[in-house]
N, C-alpha and C positions, 0 to 999 in steps of 0.2 A: 260666884258665877250665877247668872240668871237663867234658870231652866226655861226652855222654849224660846229664848232670844236667838234670832238668826238674821243674817243679812242675805241669805240665799233663798231663792224662790222655792226650792224643794227641800230645804233643810228642816230638821226637827229642833235644832238648838239644844240637843241633849248631850252632844259629844264631850265638851269640856266639863260639864256637870258630872257625867259618869266618871270621867278620868279623875276629877277632883275627889270624888267619893272613894274611889279605889286607892288613890295615893294616901288619903287620910287613914283608911283602914289599915294600911301598912306602916303607919307612923311617919309618913313623909309630908312634904309640903310642895306646893306648886307656886311659882311666881310668874306673872305675865307683865311684860314691859312693852309698850307700844309707842311708836313715834310716827306721827303723821308724815307721810311721804317716804318713810324709811322701812316700815314693816313692824312686825311683832316678834318678840323673842319670848319663848316659853321655857322656863327652867324647872326641872323636876328634881327634887332631892329626896332620896330614900336612905334610911339608915342601913349601914353595913351590918352583916351578920357573920360572925365567926363560927365555923363548924369544927 
């Protein structure tokens, strides 16, 4: 993810960068799939923890 990249006039571009860092800290992954004219799908995978 590119920090500070945004397509919004008032955006900071840090949203997905922060999310990506948090997910990595918890041993997870994030996948982004985008199709022009259809939209974007974001999948977040986190490891399960047994208590």
